[in-house]
NUGU-668674 format. One record per residue (C-alpha): residue in one letter; x, y, z. Coordinates in steps of 0.1 Angstrom, whole numbers. Layout:
- res | xx | yy | zz
- A | X | Y | Z
...
//
This chain:
- res | xx | yy | zz
- M | 883 | 273 | 1
- R | 888 | 242 | -20
- T | 893 | 205 | -16
- P | 928 | 192 | -22
- I | 938 | 189 | -58
- G | 969 | 168 | -54
- T | 972 | 140 | -78
- T | 941 | 151 | -98
- R | 957 | 183 | -108
- R | 991 | 168 | -115
- Q | 975 | 143 | -138
- V | 956 | 171 | -156
- L | 987 | 193 | -160
- N | 1013 | 168 | -166
- G | 994 | 140 | -184
- A | 967 | 148 | -209
- L | 975 | 185 | -211
- A | 1010 | 179 | -223
- L | 993 | 174 | -257
- S | 971 | 205 | -253
- F | 998 | 231 | -247
- A | 1008 | 231 | -283
- A | 973 | 238 | -293
- A | 967 | 264 | -265
- V | 999 | 285 | -266
- P | 989 | 320 | -255
- R | 992 | 349 | -279
- K | 1027 | 363 | -286
- G | 1039 | 386 | -258
- F | 1018 | 369 | -231
- G | 1038 | 352 | -203
- A | 1046 | 350 | -166
- D | 1063 | 384 | -169
- S | 1032 | 400 | -182
- P | 1013 | 421 | -156
- I | 985 | 405 | -137
- L | 951 | 422 | -140
- A | 940 | 442 | -110
- R | 904 | 454 | -104
- K | 892 | 483 | -83
- I | 877 | 477 | -49
- P | 845 | 497 | -53
- H | 844 | 513 | -19
- A | 880 | 525 | -21
- D | 906 | 540 | -44
- E | 926 | 508 | -44
- S | 929 | 479 | -68
- L | 935 | 442 | -61
- P | 952 | 416 | -83
- V | 925 | 393 | -96
- V | 941 | 360 | -85
- G | 947 | 353 | -48
- L | 953 | 323 | -25
- G | 928 | 304 | -5
- T | 940 | 284 | 25
- A | 911 | 263 | 37
- V | 925 | 229 | 27
- S | 963 | 227 | 24
- F | 971 | 251 | 53
- P | 949 | 240 | 83
- S | 967 | 207 | 91
- A | 1002 | 219 | 84
- G | 1028 | 215 | 110
- A | 1064 | 228 | 112
- E | 1075 | 203 | 86
- Q | 1052 | 217 | 60
- Q | 1060 | 254 | 67
- E | 1087 | 257 | 41
- K | 1065 | 242 | 14
- L | 1037 | 266 | 22
- N | 1061 | 295 | 24
- A | 1070 | 287 | -12
- V | 1034 | 289 | -22
- I | 1031 | 324 | -7
- D | 1064 | 334 | -22
- A | 1051 | 323 | -56
- L | 1020 | 344 | -51
- L | 1040 | 375 | -43
- A | 1067 | 369 | -70
- G | 1039 | 365 | -96
- G | 1022 | 398 | -88
- G | 996 | 386 | -64
- K | 990 | 398 | -28
- L | 956 | 385 | -15
- V | 957 | 356 | 10
- D | 924 | 345 | 25
- T | 921 | 325 | 57
- A | 898 | 321 | 87
- S | 899 | 316 | 125
- T | 884 | 282 | 119
- Y | 910 | 270 | 94
- G | 931 | 250 | 118
- N | 968 | 261 | 117
- S | 962 | 283 | 86
- E | 965 | 316 | 104
- T | 996 | 304 | 123
- V | 1013 | 292 | 91
- I | 1007 | 326 | 75
- G | 1018 | 344 | 106
- N | 1050 | 325 | 106
- F | 1056 | 334 | 70
- I | 1049 | 371 | 77
- D | 1073 | 371 | 107
- A | 1101 | 352 | 89
- K | 1099 | 372 | 56
- K | 1089 | 406 | 71
- S | 1063 | 406 | 44
- R | 1032 | 421 | 60
- A | 1032 | 452 | 39
- R | 1033 | 431 | 7
- L | 1002 | 411 | 15
- F | 965 | 419 | 13
- L | 955 | 398 | 44
- A | 919 | 386 | 47
- T | 905 | 365 | 76
- K | 871 | 356 | 89
- I | 854 | 351 | 123
- E | 821 | 334 | 131
- V | 807 | 342 | 165
- Q | 784 | 371 | 171
- P | 782 | 381 | 208
- A | 805 | 410 | 214
- K | 830 | 395 | 239
- P | 835 | 361 | 221
- S | 838 | 379 | 188
- A | 865 | 403 | 202
- D | 884 | 373 | 216
- E | 882 | 354 | 184
- F | 894 | 384 | 164
- Q | 923 | 390 | 188
- R | 933 | 353 | 185
- S | 934 | 357 | 147
- L | 956 | 388 | 150
- T | 979 | 371 | 173
- R | 983 | 340 | 151
- L | 988 | 363 | 120
- R | 1015 | 383 | 138
- T | 999 | 416 | 130
- D | 979 | 443 | 146
- K | 954 | 447 | 118
- V | 941 | 428 | 87
- D | 931 | 443 | 54
- L | 898 | 425 | 53
- L | 877 | 411 | 82
- Q | 848 | 389 | 71
- L | 817 | 376 | 90
- H | 820 | 339 | 81
- N | 791 | 317 | 70
- V | 763 | 342 | 76
- S | 731 | 323 | 83
- G | 705 | 349 | 96
- S | 692 | 379 | 79
- G | 694 | 399 | 111
- Q | 731 | 395 | 116
- S | 748 | 429 | 120
- L | 782 | 442 | 110
- A | 781 | 470 | 136
- Q | 810 | 455 | 156
- F | 830 | 451 | 125
- R | 825 | 487 | 116
- D | 837 | 497 | 151
- W | 869 | 477 | 145
- K | 873 | 493 | 110
- A | 869 | 528 | 126
- A | 896 | 518 | 152
- G | 920 | 508 | 124
- R | 920 | 471 | 132
- C | 908 | 462 | 97
- R | 906 | 483 | 65
- Y | 876 | 466 | 50
- I | 847 | 444 | 62
- G | 828 | 417 | 44
- V | 805 | 387 | 46
- T | 809 | 351 | 33
- S | 788 | 320 | 25
- T | 792 | 288 | 6
- Y | 758 | 274 | 15
- P | 730 | 281 | -10
- Q | 704 | 276 | 17
- D | 718 | 308 | 34
- Y | 718 | 329 | 3
- S | 685 | 346 | 11
- A | 699 | 357 | 45
- M | 732 | 368 | 28
- E | 714 | 388 | 2
- A | 694 | 406 | 29
- I | 726 | 414 | 48
- I | 744 | 426 | 17
- R | 715 | 450 | 7
- R | 711 | 464 | 43
- E | 747 | 465 | 55
- K | 765 | 473 | 22
- P | 798 | 456 | 31
- D | 830 | 463 | 13
- F | 835 | 427 | 2
- V | 813 | 396 | -4
- Q | 828 | 362 | -7
- V | 807 | 334 | -22
- D | 809 | 299 | -37
- Y | 812 | 305 | -75
- S | 826 | 282 | -102
- M | 819 | 273 | -137
- D | 798 | 243 | -126
- N | 781 | 261 | -97
- R | 767 | 294 | -109
- D | 739 | 299 | -83
- A | 757 | 330 | -70
- E | 749 | 347 | -104
- K | 712 | 348 | -96
- R | 711 | 368 | -64
- I | 744 | 372 | -45
- I | 766 | 388 | -72
- P | 738 | 412 | -84
- A | 732 | 422 | -48
- A | 770 | 428 | -43
- A | 771 | 449 | -75
- D | 741 | 470 | -63
- A | 758 | 475 | -29
- G | 791 | 484 | -44
- A | 809 | 455 | -28
- A | 839 | 437 | -42
- V | 834 | 400 | -49
- L | 857 | 372 | -40
- T | 850 | 337 | -54
- A | 855 | 308 | -31
- L | 859 | 272 | -45
- P | 866 | 286 | -80
- L | 876 | 251 | -93
- G | 845 | 235 | -80
- R | 860 | 214 | -52
- T | 881 | 198 | -81
- S | 850 | 186 | -99
- L | 860 | 207 | -129
- L | 894 | 192 | -131
- R | 880 | 157 | -128
- A | 855 | 165 | -156
- V | 883 | 173 | -181
- K | 907 | 147 | -171
- G | 922 | 133 | -203
- K | 906 | 160 | -224
- T | 925 | 184 | -247
- L | 921 | 221 | -241
- P | 902 | 237 | -270
- D | 926 | 255 | -293
- W | 903 | 286 | -292
- A | 912 | 290 | -255
- R | 944 | 308 | -268
- D | 921 | 337 | -279
- F | 918 | 347 | -243
- D | 952 | 335 | -232
- A | 943 | 303 | -214
- G | 971 | 278 | -215
- T | 958 | 251 | -190
- W | 924 | 239 | -178
- P | 928 | 256 | -144
- Q | 934 | 289 | -162
- F | 904 | 282 | -185
- F | 881 | 278 | -155
- L | 894 | 307 | -135
- K | 892 | 330 | -166
- F | 856 | 321 | -170
- L | 849 | 336 | -136
- L | 871 | 366 | -143
- G | 851 | 371 | -175
- N | 823 | 383 | -152
- P | 832 | 420 | -146
- H | 816 | 420 | -111
- V | 842 | 394 | -99
- T | 870 | 413 | -82
- A | 893 | 383 | -75
- V | 893 | 345 | -75
- I | 909 | 327 | -46
- P | 918 | 291 | -56
- G | 935 | 271 | -28
- T | 967 | 252 | -32
- G | 996 | 239 | -13
- N | 1018 | 236 | -44
- A | 1039 | 265 | -56
- E | 1038 | 254 | -92
- H | 1000 | 253 | -91
- M | 1001 | 288 | -76
- K | 1021 | 301 | -105
- D | 997 | 284 | -130
- N | 967 | 300 | -112
- L | 983 | 334 | -114
- N | 986 | 331 | -151
- A | 948 | 331 | -153
- G | 950 | 368 | -143
- R | 972 | 377 | -173
- G | 962 | 385 | -209
- R | 927 | 389 | -221
- M | 895 | 376 | -203
- P | 867 | 359 | -222
- N | 838 | 380 | -233
- E | 802 | 368 | -227
- Q | 799 | 350 | -260
- E | 831 | 331 | -253
- R | 819 | 323 | -218
- Q | 788 | 307 | -232
- K | 811 | 287 | -255
- M | 831 | 276 | -225
- I | 799 | 264 | -207
- A | 791 | 243 | -238
- V | 825 | 226 | -236
- L | 819 | 217 | -200
- R | 784 | 203 | -208
- S | 798 | 182 | -235
//
């Protein structure tokens, strides 16, 4: 999930950063044809490319006239070596847009498809999940997540039944609300889900205190929602030149800089920045190429943001 980046990102990439590319050219041999890093899903013998696509903002309000533009975003994800698309039953038309893409492109096998449902009683949950499958034009998803957990007693038992029945391959929990992190931590430690999705960005590192450690202890893969900080990070560096030492870990733009910071945390499985722009998708994917910053470099990156 992420707020729209629109003009803000274009200004960052096409304006001030035009000067910084010369100072931040990645190391020789690094480029869009370089392989994207993949990280293992702890509960499985499977790896996932570390940059995916979030659909909470650009996709929900899309009508037929926007379908082609959003198809180009998913095409860019797949062409660039990515596969993870994250959506939810509550994201407006998002599931329908993705389902239309899957149907038109016959691309279901190429996608790692993740969605979320929110209700808990058995019958409403089953109905909500079936609506998601219908919209997505598929009979199963790769990851089904309990969205916005809020109570420590919430159970994943029904999700496990669906997993056993082959309607999803993995199950997970999500939250982007710090006030619910205590409940989320309790659920993670008790239920040991396959995936945990949490709000985590360079300017919002609360998840490092409890949620990411709990996920690591439970052997859960970690997806980071809002990895560009609801565009606050891009606004913070507007007109600023990317440090030339960013080339040491192959960051060529500010979005790559911020995404690589998260991927420098070895417990992060994948970042899922949202976009409705195919060029931004390509730029995001390049954050998954080349070297990731080590802990010393990550502290240096935080100092840049503070300044």
